[in-house]
N, C-alpha and C positions, 0 to 999 in steps of 0.2 A: 379676456382676449379672444377666445374662442367665439363668444357669442357676437363680439365685435365683427370678427370676420364673417361669421353666418349672416348678421345682418347686412354687411355690404355685399355680399354675394348673392343674397335674395334679391338685392336692389340693382343686379347686374353689372357690379363692378368685377373687372376680368382680373385687377390685381389681387382683389380678396380671393377669386378663385384659384388662381396660381400659388396663393399660398395656400390654402385649403388643401389642395392637391398634394402640394409638398408634406403637409402634415399628413396624410393619409399614406404616402408614399413611404415615408419614414416609419410609420407605424407609431406615431408618438402616441403617450398614453393619453392625450387629450384629442384623440382623433375619434374615438368613441363618442364621446359628448358631442362633438362636431357633427358626426353624423346622425345622433338623434334630434338635434337640432333642425337640421334639413331635411330631416325624412318625409315629413308631412307634406312638403312641397315639391315632390317627386312624382313621377308617373306621366307626366303630360308630353313627353318629348317623343318623337319618333327615332327608336335605337336602331342603327342600320349597321352590320358587320360586313365586312369586307376582306373576303378571304381568298386565297389562290397562292400558288406559287410564285417564288423570288422570280421577277422578270416578265410577270405576266402584265406589269403596266398598272398595279393597284392605285400608286400614288398619281400618276396622271390623269387616270380616272376619276379618283376623288377629287383631285383639283377642279377637273371640268364638271364634276356634279355640285360643288360647291357654287360655280359660276352660275350653274341654271338655277338654284336655289336662291341666290343672292337677287337674282333678277326679278324673282318673285317676292322679293322682299322678306324671305324667311332666314332667320339666324342660325348659324352652324358652329358646333363643337367638334373638334376632331381629336380622337385619342389615338396616337399613330404609336403602335407597337414596335419599337426596335430591338434587335438582338443584343443582350448585353454581354460586354466583353468580361471573359472568365478572368481577365488578368486585372483590368483596372475597375471592373464594375460598372463602368461608364456605356450607356447606349450610343449607338452610332449615330442617331437623328438624322439619317437621311432623308426621311420623309420630311421634315420641317425644311429642308433645303430645298427639295422640289415643290414646295407649297408657298415659295415666296410672294406669288402673285397676291396673296390675300392678306399679307402681314400688315399693311395698313387700313384695314378693313375693320372697324369696331365691331361689325356683326360676325366675325369670324374669330374663333378662338381656336388656337393650334396646339397641343400639348405632345411632346414625345415622351414615351414612356419605355423604360427596359423592361424585358421578359423577368429580370432578377432569377434566372433559373427555372421559370416556371416551364413546365412541359407543354403545355396547354398554348403557348405563345401570348396567354394574358397573365400580367402580374396579379397576384393577390390584391393589389390595391386596386385593379381595374374597373371592378364593379362600383366600388366607393366612387371613383373617379367619375363614372357615368352619372352618378347620382347627383354628386355635385354640378355637374354640368347641366343635368335634368332642373335642378333647384333654380341655376341662374337663368332659368327661363329660355334657353335654345331650344329651338323648332326642331333642329335636325342635330342628332348625337352621332358622329360617325367613329365606329372601333376599326381601323385597319391592321390586321394582323400579320405576323410574321411570313407565315406560309402554311402549305397544306402538309397535314400530317394527322395521326390516328388522335393526338391529344389536342389538336385543333378543334375538335368540337366542344372546348370550353366556351367557345363562343356562344354557342345556342343556350348557355346559362344565363347570357347578359344582353342579347339583342331580340329586338321583335321580328327584323326581317336579315335574312342572311341572303348575301349574294356572294357567289362562286364567279372568280374571274380567271380564264383560261385564255390560252392562245395557241395557234395552230402550231404543229411540231412540237409543241412544249412536252408532249409524252406524259401528261400528269394526269390524264382522265380515269385511267386503270387505277393510277395512285388514289384518286380522290374517292374512284367507287371501293376500292379496299379499305378506306379509311372511314367509311360511312358518310361522308360528306355529301355526297349525291342525295343521300336521304334526307338532310336536314335543309339544305339549299332551295330557298324561295324563288331565287332568281339566278341564271346562268347568263353571262356576260362572255363571248368571244371576242376578246381584245385583240389588236394588231390584225384587225381583219382585212387588211391590204397585203397579208402575207398567203402565200399557197396553202391549200389544206382546209379552208374553213368549211366546206361542205361536207369533207369526210368528218371533222370533228363533229359539226353539227349531227351528222349521222350518228357517229358513236354516242353521243348525247342522247339522242331520242331513245336508241336502244335500250340505253342503260337506264334511262328514265321510265320505259316501259317495264323493264326488269323490276325496278325499285319503287313502282307507283303505288301508291295507298290510296285507297278510296275517300278521296278529300275533296272539297270545293274549290281549291285552288291549284290551278296547273302552272308549275313554274315555266316562265318564257324561257326561251335561248335568245339572246338579241346580240347582234355584232357590233362592234363599235371601233373605231379607231380613235382613240382618245387623245393623242398628241396633235391630231388636226380637228378635233371637235365633233367629228362625226359619229352618230349614233349615242352621242352623250345624252342628248334631250329626251331621248326615247327610252334610255334607262332610267332617268331622272324620274319621268312618268310613270313607269313600271314599278318603281320603288313608291311613288305614291298610290298607285293603284292597290299594291298591294297592303300598303298603311290602311286605305279605306275598307279593305277587304277584311282585316284584322277588326276592325272597331265595329263594322255592319254584323259579323258573326259572333262577337264577343269573344273572338280567339286571343285577342290582345290580353284581356284580363286573365284568361285561363293560364296564359304563357307566361304572364307577370306571378300569379300564383305559384305555378310550377317551379319557377326560377327562385322565388321567396324560399321555398321547400327546400331546395339543393342548397341555397346560400346560407338558411338557417342549419343546415346539417353539416356545413362546412364550418361555420362559426363554431359550433357547439363541438365540434373535433379539434379545431384550434384550441378552444378553451380546455378541454381534457388534456390535449398534448402539453398546454402549460402547466397544467396540474400535474400530470402523471411524470412528465420528463425528470425533473429531479429526483421525484419519489422512486422511480425506477433503478436511478443510479444509487441512490442510497441503499434501496432494498437489497439489491445484487451485491452492494460494499458489504451489507449486514449478514448476507446469508450464509447459512450454516456451511456450504457447500466450500470444499477447498478450491483452490484455482482450477485444477485439474479438472476435479468434479464438475464444476460449472460450465466448463467448456463442453463437456460430455452431456450435460443436462438436456433434456428435452424442453426447447423453448415454449410449448404448448403448457407443460406443466409448471414452468417458471413462471409464465404470466398467469395463469390462475392463482398460483401462491401469491404473487405480488399484488393482483386485483383482491384477494381477500385479505391482504393486510391492509391493503388501502381503504377497504369498506369498513375495517375493525377500526383502524384510526379516524374515520370519519364518525363512527359510531360513539369514539370516546369523547370526540371534540363536541359532539351533540349533548352528550351526558354532561360536559364541563360547561355547556352553553357558549361555547367558542364560535 
């Protein structure tokens, strides 16, 4: 079944892509085999992260960017990350509603995904979803995230190019500075540039960039735009393409991908160890010689060390038995 879905996905079938994303979102046991099959076909797309505070106009900007890329014949896949309801578990899907202009375009694929409690605004399945979109041979893969925050830095683990969308009087420049996003953004977009305060915001950005600037060959541009009126969107699309060319020519793209892979391997390994340890921790605590009162007072570091040594001993016994 997974092989059939993978084959259809690699042939550009959007229905197969949608099914594959559902498999990785639900973390079904078959998702690892699916990812193994499609992985050799990834790595060619330009992955763009669009982040910024709610109300900055990210969705309307992405809508305009898609229009520009489609004019050039480039295909686009969008992972729109929506907040997940703590009650129903469902995502709001607001971004999908705002991008209805492209619903009938076979060169555009839009998928709304819930954060599912992920602090970084990216669900655990997001990186897998991006790889599926790459394997489906889309030229551009856009990740639109929930909003600016400390843990929004998760996006740098996935994207090649990161664009930060701000707007005059938004009051989120200092927040972005505190969160560290100023240091990872490759492009700054002042959206809603018809509002007062554009020059002041641009000046603040330039000052903060001067503080956080590193001796690198790419200098992040600051671009004004009014996405609802299509003003400045073409310039933003061109600047995103320029950054991608820079990444390819400087070989920084491959360096970023290697760094991202290291981070992901670490995360997947922690996931795997958590799966292994969680039931064993509960079992060990229940069987521990401490009484209930003593257990509550016990040093967590000591308990962790005892449980770890017990687990190692168990693994050693299993090895000796050939299990």
